[in-house]
C-alpha positions in Angstrom: 0.0 0.0 0.0 1.1 3.6 -0.6 1.0 5.8 2.4 1.1 9.6 2.2 2.6 11.4 5.2 2.4 15.2 5.9 4.7 16.4 8.5 3.6 19.7 10.2 6.7 20.5 12.3 9.4 22.8 11.0 11.9 20.9 13.1 13.4 17.6 11.9 13.8 16.3 15.5 10.4 17.2 16.8 8.3 14.7 18.7 5.5 14.7 16.1 8.0 13.9 13.4 9.7 11.2 15.5 6.3 9.5 15.9 5.6 9.7 12.2 9.1 8.4 11.3 8.7 5.4 13.6 5.3 4.7 12.0 7.0 4.9 8.6 9.7 2.4 9.7 7.1 -0.1 10.7 5.1 0.4 7.6 8.2 0.1 5.3 9.2 -3.1 7.1 5.7 -4.5 6.2 6.4 -3.6 2.6 4.4 -0.4 2.2 5.6 2.6 0.2 5.9 6.0 1.9 5.6 9.4 0.3 6.6 12.3 2.7 5.6 15.9 2.4 7.0 18.5 4.8 4.7 21.5 4.9 7.4 23.9 6.1 9.3 23.2 2.9 6.3 23.4 0.5 5.1 26.1 -1.8 1.5 26.1 -0.8 -1.2 28.8 -1.1 -4.3 29.0 1.0 -7.7 28.1 -0.4 -8.8 31.0 -2.7 -12.6 30.2 -2.3 -12.9 30.2 -6.1 -15.3 27.3 -6.0 -13.9 25.8 -9.1 -13.3 22.4 -7.4 -17.0 22.0 -6.5 -18.4 23.5 -9.8 -16.2 21.1 -11.9 -15.9 18.2 -9.5 -12.1 18.4 -9.5 -9.2 18.6 -7.1 -8.0 22.1 -6.2 -7.0 24.0 -9.4 -4.2 26.0 -7.6 -0.9 24.8 -9.1 1.5 24.4 -6.2 3.1 21.6 -4.2 -0.3 20.3 -3.2 -1.0 19.3 -6.8 1.3 16.3 -6.4 0.0 15.6 -2.9 -3.6 15.2 -4.1 -2.4 12.8 -6.8 -0.5 10.8 -4.1 -3.5 10.9 -1.7 -5.7 9.3 -4.4 -3.2 6.5 -4.9 -2.7 6.0 -1.2 -4.6 3.7 1.2 -3.6 5.8 4.2 -2.8 9.4 5.2 -0.6 10.3 8.1 -0.8 13.9 9.5 1.4 15.4 12.2 1.8 18.6 14.0 3.2 20.1 17.1 0.9 22.3 19.1 1.6 26.0 18.7 -0.5 28.4 20.6 -3.1 25.7 21.5 -3.6 24.5 17.9 -1.8 22.7 15.0 0.7 24.8 13.1 -0.4 27.5 10.7 0.8 25.7 7.6 -1.2 22.6 8.7 -4.3 24.8 8.9 -3.6 26.0 5.3 -3.0 22.4 4.3 -6.3 21.4 5.9 -8.3 24.2 4.3 -7.2 23.0 0.8 -9.1 19.8 1.4 -12.3 21.7 0.7 -12.0 20.4 -2.8 -12.6 16.8 -1.6 -16.3 17.5 -1.2 -18.6 17.7 -4.2 -21.3 20.4 -4.8 -23.7 18.3 -2.7 -21.2 18.2 0.2 -20.5 14.5 -0.3 -16.9 13.2 -0.1 -15.2 12.9 -3.5 -12.7 10.3 -2.3 -14.1 7.0 -3.6 -11.9 4.7 -1.7 -12.0 5.1 2.1 -8.5 6.1 3.4 -7.0 5.1 6.7 -6.0 8.1 8.8 -3.3 8.3 11.4 -2.7 11.5 13.4 0.4 12.3 15.5 0.4 15.4 17.7 2.9 16.8 20.3 2.4 19.5 22.9 4.4 21.0 25.7 1.4 20.7 28.1 0.9 17.5 30.0 -0.5 14.4 28.2 -4.3 14.6 28.1 -4.5 18.3 28.6 -8.3 18.9 28.2 -8.1 22.4 26.6 -6.4 21.0 23.5 -8.5 17.9 22.9 -11.4 19.7 21.1 -8.8 21.4 18.8 -7.4 18.0 17.7 -10.9 16.6 17.3 -11.9 19.5 15.1 -8.7 19.2 13.0 -9.0 15.4 12.5 -12.7 15.8 11.8 -12.0 17.8 8.7 -10.3 14.7 7.3 -12.8 12.1 8.6 -15.5 14.1 6.9 -13.7 13.4 3.6 -14.1 9.6 3.7 -11.1 8.9 5.9 -11.3 6.7 8.9 -9.2 7.6 12.0 -7.4 4.4 12.9 -4.9 5.8 15.3 -4.2 9.1 17.0 -1.2 9.6 19.4 -0.8 12.9 21.3 2.4 13.2 23.2 2.5 15.7 26.1 5.5 17.3 27.7 5.3 14.6 30.4 4.8 11.6 28.0 7.1 8.6 27.6 8.0 9.5 24.0 10.0 6.2 23.5 6.9 4.2 24.4 4.7 6.3 22.1 7.3 5.9 19.3 7.0 2.1 19.8 3.2 2.4 19.6 3.5 4.4 16.4 6.0 1.8 15.0 3.5 -1.0 15.8 0.7 0.9 14.1 2.7 1.2 10.9 3.8 -2.4 11.1 0.2 -3.6 11.5 -1.0 -2.0 8.3 
């Protein structure tokens, strides 16, 4: 299976990236192909609210680095999204990334993804694990993707007090079990 990963941290050694890379190791060991996008290195515009996608039942017409992403997503059986928590939310580029998924709904607000995709979400925050204030923010973010015919299979949210090694092992096993 092809797996598309979108890393939301600008730092290579971030906890959310570590979780994703351990997931990728497990998935690759099981024979899966991984395509990685790093939003901090991408040329990516925000949604322009042009409506072309819904009028013409097409992916976003903006030609930038998300053009290839949408092609990869359609070929993938799973999407992995990651982000650190900045100011009680996912990073700004990950919000822009999320907004561009508007095109995955048709004019009747039905998902355009025919094949159900597996969804994995890895978040990291400085606050303690399970910090209640952030939970609705992650639910809202993940909900944007589940509304597009993706099924949340696994979400790991590492807090500042978390055993990151144990969580990395959990992410590895999730990738291995695909």
